[in-house]
C-alpha positions in Angstrom: 178.4 -29.0 -75.2 178.7 -26.4 -78.2 177.5 -23.0 -78.2 175.1 -23.6 -80.7 173.7 -26.8 -78.6 173.0 -23.9 -75.5 171.3 -21.1 -77.6 169.1 -23.9 -79.2 167.7 -25.1 -75.3 167.1 -21.2 -74.6 165.8 -19.9 -77.3 162.0 -20.0 -76.4 163.6 -17.9 -73.6 165.2 -15.7 -75.8 162.0 -15.0 -78.2 159.8 -14.3 -74.9 162.5 -11.1 -73.9 162.3 -10.2 -77.8 158.3 -10.8 -77.4 158.2 -8.5 -74.3 160.8 -5.6 -76.0 158.6 -5.0 -79.1 155.4 -4.8 -76.6 157.6 -2.6 -74.5 158.7 -0.5 -77.2 154.9 -0.2 -78.2 154.1 1.1 -75.0 156.7 3.4 -75.2 155.7 4.8 -78.5 152.1 5.6 -77.7 153.3 7.1 -74.3 155.6 9.2 -76.1 158.5 8.4 -74.5 161.3 9.3 -74.8 163.4 7.9 -77.8 167.0 8.3 -76.2 166.1 6.7 -72.6 164.1 4.1 -74.3 167.3 3.2 -76.3 169.6 2.9 -73.2 166.8 0.6 -71.8 166.6 -1.5 -74.2 171.0 -1.4 -74.7 171.1 -2.4 -70.9 168.1 -4.9 -71.1 170.7 -6.8 -74.3 173.6 -6.6 -72.4 172.2 -7.6 -68.9 170.8 -10.9 -71.3 173.8 -11.3 -73.0 175.5 -12.0 -70.0 173.4 -14.1 -68.1 173.5 -15.9 -71.8 177.5 -16.6 -71.8 177.7 -17.5 -67.8 175.1 -20.0 -67.9 176.4 -21.2 -70.9 180.2 -21.6 -69.1 178.6 -23.0 -65.7 176.5 -25.9 -67.7 179.6 -26.9 -69.7 181.5 -27.3 -66.8 179.3 -29.3 -65.5 178.3 -31.8 -68.3 182.4 -31.6 -68.5 182.9 -33.2 -65.2 179.9 -35.7 -65.6 181.4 -36.9 -69.2 184.9 -37.1 -66.9 182.7 -39.3 -64.4 181.4 -41.4 -67.0 184.5 -42.2 -68.9 186.1 -43.0 -65.6 183.5 -45.5 -64.2 183.1 -48.9 -65.4 179.2 -49.5 -63.7 177.7 -46.6 -65.6 174.4 -47.2 -63.7 175.8 -45.6 -61.0 175.8 -42.4 -63.0 172.8 -41.0 -60.8 174.6 -41.5 -57.5 178.1 -40.0 -58.4 177.1 -36.8 -60.6 178.6 -33.5 -58.9 175.7 -31.3 -57.2 174.4 -28.8 -59.1 171.5 -26.3 -58.2 169.5 -26.4 -61.2 165.9 -28.9 -60.6 166.8 -30.3 -64.5 169.8 -32.2 -63.5 168.0 -33.6 -59.9 166.4 -36.3 -62.1 169.0 -38.2 -62.1 169.7 -38.5 -58.5 168.3 -41.2 -56.8 165.3 -43.3 -57.7 164.4 -40.1 -59.9 165.2 -41.3 -63.1 163.4 -44.9 -62.5 160.4 -43.3 -61.5 159.9 -40.9 -64.5 160.3 -44.1 -66.6 157.8 -46.0 -65.0 155.3 -42.6 -65.1 156.1 -41.9 -68.9 155.2 -45.6 -69.4 152.2 -45.6 -67.9 151.1 -41.9 -69.3 151.6 -43.4 -72.5 149.9 -46.5 -72.5 147.1 -45.2 -70.2 146.1 -42.1 -71.6 142.2 -42.3 -72.5 142.0 -43.5 -68.9 143.6 -40.9 -67.4 141.4 -38.6 -69.2 138.4 -40.3 -68.2 139.3 -40.7 -65.2 139.8 -36.6 -65.0 136.8 -35.9 -66.1 134.7 -37.9 -62.8 136.8 -36.8 -60.5 135.4 -33.3 -62.2 132.1 -34.3 -61.8 133.0 -35.4 -58.5 134.3 -32.6 -57.4 131.1 -30.1 -58.9 128.3 -32.4 -57.5 129.5 -31.8 -54.2 130.4 -28.1 -54.3 126.4 -27.7 -55.9 125.1 -29.5 -53.4 126.6 -27.9 -50.6 125.8 -25.0 -52.5 121.6 -25.3 -52.3 122.6 -26.7 -48.8 123.9 -23.4 -47.7 120.8 -21.2 -49.5 118.1 -23.8 -47.1 120.7 -23.0 -43.5 121.1 -18.9 -44.7 118.1 -18.1 -46.9 115.2 -20.3 -46.6 114.5 -18.8 -42.7 114.3 -15.5 -43.8 112.4 -16.1 -46.7 109.1 -17.0 -44.1 109.5 -14.3 -41.6 105.9 -15.0 -40.4 104.0 -17.7 -39.5 101.0 -16.7 -41.5 100.9 -14.9 -44.8 98.1 -14.4 -47.3 97.8 -11.9 -50.4 94.7 -11.0 -51.8 94.4 -9.1 -55.1 91.2 -7.2 -54.3 92.4 -4.5 -52.3 89.2 -4.2 -50.2 89.2 -7.8 -49.2 89.0 -8.9 -45.0 90.4 -12.1 -44.6 87.4 -13.4 -42.8 87.9 -17.0 -43.7 91.9 -17.2 -43.5 91.6 -15.8 -39.8 88.8 -18.2 -39.1 90.5 -20.9 -40.4 94.1 -20.3 -38.9 91.9 -19.8 -35.6 90.9 -22.8 -35.9 94.1 -25.1 -36.8 96.8 -22.8 -34.6 94.9 -19.9 -32.7 96.1 -16.4 -33.3 98.2 -14.6 -31.0 98.5 -11.7 -33.2 97.1 -10.8 -37.1 97.6 -7.9 -38.7 95.1 -6.7 -41.8 96.7 -3.9 -43.8 96.7 -2.3 -47.3 99.7 -2.0 -49.9 99.2 1.9 -51.8 100.4 3.1 -55.1 100.4 6.8 -55.9 100.6 5.7 -60.1 104.7 6.7 -59.8 107.5 4.6 -60.6 110.7 6.1 -59.7 111.9 3.2 -57.8 110.8 0.7 -60.3 112.8 2.4 -62.8 115.8 3.0 -61.5 116.2 -0.8 -60.3 114.8 -1.6 -64.0 117.8 0.4 -65.1 120.8 -1.1 -63.0 120.4 -4.1 -61.3 122.3 -6.7 -63.2 119.3 -8.9 -63.0 117.9 -6.8 -65.8 120.8 -5.9 -68.0 120.1 -3.6 -70.5 116.6 -5.1 -71.4 115.1 -1.6 -69.8 118.2 1.1 -71.8 117.7 2.5 -74.8 121.1 2.7 -76.8 121.9 6.0 -75.2 121.6 4.6 -72.0 118.2 6.1 -70.6 115.3 4.5 -69.5 113.0 2.9 -72.0 109.9 4.1 -70.0 107.6 2.1 -72.8 109.2 -1.1 -71.7 109.8 -0.2 -68.3 105.5 0.5 -68.1 104.8 -3.0 -69.5 106.9 -4.1 -66.7 108.9 -7.2 -66.8 108.3 -10.7 -68.3 108.6 -12.2 -65.2 106.5 -9.8 -62.9 109.6 -8.8 -61.1 107.3 -5.5 -60.0 104.5 -3.9 -60.3 104.0 -1.3 -62.4 104.1 1.3 -59.8 105.9 1.8 -56.8 104.2 0.3 -53.7 104.1 1.6 -50.6 103.2 1.4 -47.1 101.8 2.7 -44.2 104.2 3.3 -41.2 101.4 2.0 -38.3 101.1 -0.9 -40.4 104.7 -1.3 -40.7 105.7 -0.4 -36.9 103.0 -3.4 -36.4 104.7 -5.8 -38.5 108.2 -5.1 -37.3 106.8 -6.1 -33.7 105.3 -9.0 -34.8 108.7 -10.4 -36.4 110.4 -8.7 -33.0 112.5 -5.8 -35.1 112.1 -2.0 -33.4 110.0 0.2 -34.0 110.8 3.6 -36.4 109.4 7.0 -36.7 109.4 9.4 -40.0 108.4 12.9 -40.7 105.9 14.2 -43.1 108.5 14.0 -46.4 110.5 11.2 -45.6 110.0 7.4 -46.2 111.8 4.4 -45.2 112.9 1.9 -47.9 112.8 -1.7 -46.6 114.7 -4.0 -49.3 116.3 -7.2 -49.9 119.3 -7.8 -48.8 121.0 -9.6 -51.6 119.6 -6.0 -53.6 120.8 -3.9 -50.9 124.2 -5.2 -51.2 124.6 -5.0 -55.0 123.4 -1.5 -55.6 123.9 0.1 -52.2 121.4 3.5 -50.9 120.8 4.9 -54.6 118.1 7.0 -52.7 119.7 9.8 -54.2 120.3 9.0 -57.4 116.6 8.8 -57.8 114.2 11.3 -56.2 110.8 10.3 -54.8 107.7 12.3 -55.9 104.4 12.0 -54.1 101.9 15.5 -54.9 104.8 17.5 -55.9 106.7 17.0 -53.0 109.5 15.4 -53.0 110.2 12.8 -50.9 113.7 12.1 -48.3 115.3 8.7 -47.4 115.4 8.4 -43.5 116.9 5.0 -43.3 117.3 1.7 -45.6 116.3 -1.3 -43.6 117.2 -4.7 -45.1 115.7 -7.3 -42.4 114.0 -10.6 -43.9 110.2 -8.6 -44.5 108.4 -11.1 -46.9 109.5 -9.4 -50.5 108.6 -12.0 -52.7 105.0 -10.7 -54.0 103.7 -9.9 -50.7 105.2 -6.9 -48.8 106.5 -6.0 -52.5 109.1 -7.6 -54.7 112.5 -6.5 -53.3 111.2 -3.4 -51.9 108.3 -1.5 -50.2 108.6 2.6 -49.6 107.1 2.9 -46.1 105.6 6.5 -45.7 104.2 8.3 -42.6 100.3 7.7 -42.1 98.5 11.2 -43.0 100.5 10.7 -46.6 99.5 7.0 -46.9 95.7 8.0 -46.7 96.0 9.9 -49.9 97.3 7.3 -51.8 95.5 4.1 -53.9 95.1 0.7 -52.1 96.9 -1.6 -54.5 96.3 -4.7 -52.8 95.4 -7.0 -49.3 98.1 -8.7 -46.9 97.7 -10.6 -43.4 100.1 -11.4 -41.6 99.7 -13.6 -38.6 101.4 -14.7 -35.5 100.7 -18.3 -34.7 100.1 -20.0 -30.7 101.0 -23.6 -31.4 102.5 -26.0 -34.1 100.7 -25.9 -37.3 99.3 -28.6 -39.0 100.7 -29.8 -42.0 97.5 -29.4 -43.9 97.1 -25.6 -42.9 98.8 -24.3 -46.0 96.4 -26.7 -48.0 93.1 -25.2 -46.4 94.1 -21.6 -47.0 94.7 -22.3 -50.8 91.1 -24.6 -50.9 89.6 -21.1 -50.5 90.2 -20.3 -53.6 89.4 -22.6 -57.0 92.6 -20.9 -58.9 95.3 -23.8 -58.2 98.9 -24.1 -60.1 99.9 -27.4 -61.0 101.4 -28.0 -57.1 97.9 -27.0 -55.5 98.6 -23.8 -54.5 96.6 -20.7 -55.3 97.8 -18.3 -57.8 97.5 -14.7 -58.6 96.4 -13.0 -61.5 100.1 -12.2 -63.7 97.9 -10.4 -66.0 96.9 -8.0 -63.2 99.5 -4.6 -62.5 99.5 -5.2 -58.6 101.7 -8.5 -59.0 104.9 -8.9 -58.2 107.1 -11.8 -57.3 111.0 -9.8 -57.1 114.2 -10.6 -58.7 115.4 -14.0 -57.0 116.4 -16.7 -59.3 118.1 -19.8 -59.2 116.1 -20.8 -56.0 112.2 -19.1 -55.8 108.9 -20.1 -54.0 106.2 -17.4 -54.5 102.8 -17.8 -53.2 99.2 -16.8 -52.5 99.2 -18.4 -49.4 102.3 -18.9 -47.0 102.5 -21.2 -43.6 105.7 -20.9 -42.6 106.6 -24.4 -41.6 104.6 -25.5 -44.4 106.6 -24.0 -47.5 109.7 -24.2 -45.5 109.3 -28.3 -45.2 108.0 -28.3 -49.1 111.4 -26.5 -49.8 113.3 -28.3 -48.3 112.1 -31.4 -50.2 112.9 -30.2 -52.9 115.9 -29.3 -52.3 117.2 -32.5 -51.4 115.7 -34.0 -54.8 118.3 -31.7 -55.6 121.4 -31.9 -53.0 121.3 -35.6 -52.4 121.9 -36.9 -56.1 124.2 -34.3 -56.5 126.1 -35.5 -53.5 125.4 -39.6 -54.2 126.6 -38.3 -57.8 130.2 -37.3 -56.8 130.5 -40.2 -54.3 130.0 -42.9 -56.4 131.9 -41.3 -59.7 135.0 -40.4 -57.1 135.0 -44.1 -55.9 134.6 -45.3 -59.5 137.6 -43.6 -60.7 139.9 -44.2 -57.3 139.0 -48.2 -57.5 140.3 -48.1 -61.4 143.6 -46.5 -60.2 143.8 -48.6 -57.5 143.1 -51.8 -59.5 145.5 -50.5 -62.3 147.6 -50.4 -60.1 147.5 -53.5 -58.3 147.0 -55.8 -61.3 150.2 -54.6 -62.8 152.3 -55.3 -59.6 153.4 -58.4 -60.6 155.2 -56.8 -63.4 156.8 -54.1 -61.2 158.1 -56.9 -58.7 160.8 -57.9 -61.0 161.8 -54.3 -61.5 161.8 -53.8 -57.7 163.7 -57.1 -57.4 165.7 -55.6 -59.9 167.0 -51.8 -58.0 166.7 -54.1 -54.7 170.2 -55.9 -56.1 171.9 -52.9 -57.0 171.9 -51.7 -53.3 168.4 -50.1 -52.5 167.0 -51.2 -48.7 163.6 -52.6 -48.1 162.9 -48.9 -47.0 164.0 -47.5 -50.0 161.7 -49.8 -52.0 158.8 -48.6 -49.8 159.5 -44.6 -50.8 159.6 -45.4 -54.3 156.4 -47.4 -54.1 154.8 -44.2 -52.4 156.1 -42.0 -54.6 155.4 -43.9 -57.8 151.3 -44.3 -56.6 151.4 -40.7 -55.1 152.4 -39.6 -58.6 150.3 -41.8 -60.5 147.8 -40.9 -58.4 147.9 -37.2 -58.0 148.2 -37.0 -61.9 144.3 -36.9 -62.6 143.4 -34.9 -59.5 145.1 -32.7 -60.0 144.4 -31.3 -63.2 140.5 -32.4 -62.3 140.7 -30.2 -59.2 142.3 -27.1 -60.8 139.8 -27.3 -63.6 136.2 -28.1 -61.1 138.1 -25.2 -58.7 137.9 -22.8 -61.4 134.5 -23.5 -62.4 133.6 -24.1 -58.8 134.1 -20.6 -57.6 132.4 -19.0 -60.9 129.1 -21.3 -60.2 129.6 -20.1 -56.3 129.9 -16.4 -57.1 127.0 -16.7 -59.4 125.2 -18.2 -56.9 125.8 -16.0 -54.2 125.0 -13.2 -56.1 121.2 -14.0 -57.4 120.2 -16.0 -54.1 122.0 -13.8 -51.5 124.1 -16.2 -49.8 126.7 -15.1 -48.2 129.3 -18.1 -47.6 132.4 -17.8 -49.6 132.7 -18.7 -52.8 135.8 -21.2 -52.5 134.2 -22.6 -49.3 132.2 -24.4 -51.6 135.3 -26.2 -53.5 137.5 -26.3 -50.5 135.2 -28.9 -48.5 134.5 -30.7 -51.3 138.4 -31.2 -52.0 138.8 -31.6 -48.3 135.8 -34.7 -48.5 137.4 -35.8 -51.7 141.2 -36.2 -49.6 139.6 -38.3 -47.1 137.9 -40.6 -49.6 141.6 -40.4 -51.6 143.7 -41.7 -48.5 141.3 -44.0 -47.5 142.1 -45.6 -51.3 145.9 -44.9 -51.0 146.5 -46.5 -48.3 144.7 -49.4 -49.2 146.6 -49.7 -52.8 150.1 -48.7 -51.3 149.6 -52.3 -48.6 148.5 -54.2 -51.4 151.3 -52.9 -53.7 154.4 -53.6 -51.0 152.6 -57.4 -49.9 152.4 -58.1 -53.8 156.3 -57.0 -54.8 157.5 -58.7 -51.4 155.9 -62.2 -51.9 
């Protein structure tokens, strides 16, 4: 082997070193690094690189000279792979054992089945992603759905003076009233909290900021197109708040005159943390201090505010303006399946699903910033709404899981049928290597490695691509829905399910292949 041939083989590595040197030189120039010190670094770099190239050349030349000597003195040249001297380089191991035979088989198969392999890769990707999406929505049901509807029954009215007498009669007749609370949500013609959320939540981006980064008050007063928040900040009295907390089994709270409690969704709190020092709340010219932030489930998709509610002492809430009214009920017995429908029938305003809807033109309507999966209604009956949402979720999770499983089985079936149909052609090849000394056990090991490589090729590529996509999707899903599952878990479970089906198909193909070549 000539030195020029060795350099030609290492040309990419040499170019990589040259590129790194140029980048380092640019870095030194930008940072004002001492020129003499930089020159010394490059000199030693070139010396070390030269020594590595020269020693590598002599080691490889010595190895190939020995291999050439062996080749010249052996009659059965096909045994070269068994006679080659030991080498620390992985590239030399392809000549040992059955590696060269397997590589030739695999290369031939890829050359003739490139389109098939590409199609199988796509099928595997769809299978992985379909299963991952199904697991995302399943976790949403298990973790978030129960927090969406903490009260047995909750009813909203845009009329702040409404007394909910009719609703209480219906609930009492159908399920019995264990405890109830009729209360008001208030406003004081300020929007400090809304302004901060509009300009800092990732959900809104830069929509409510001017180019210089300051809040766009005109847009904020107009509000979001999807009614995320009411026009003004939403407040609740401490006594009503504690009554609701008792109904939910939470501990009660206390407040001083100029203190407030910020009750908000855990998802929003995870994103922005404690921001109360940045947005100072004002009421009647007095600055309010945040005593604490609570993140328990509190029905904040339009009932107890959108994403948040500000709790203040009763003497302060009495000076504010009622915004809208609410009813929360704890029932004595299991609610009937049609209770929510009966409450909806009290109004003549119904959406496409038959539920009562809010007048979105009013400034006291809000739904919060939940995305991907949302459910907001005037009348909420936990058992009825949960069943409806679970039914909608099953319309997503079942098709995704089913499609993923079907595509996986199709891809593995194609792989299995292709290998078994070619087993007659491979029979002759394995008979040849059997005659030159390979035993039955070694042939079975070679078959195992051949099938494993053939199955692994489309699966590993699709796993890498779909894994990246699934992690990205999972991170976005968790962020916008509040699910706390580790983002890698969705893909990991999908991969585990895939591996189980993979082992079954691989085992069946291996047994059939061995049987065919031994007949």
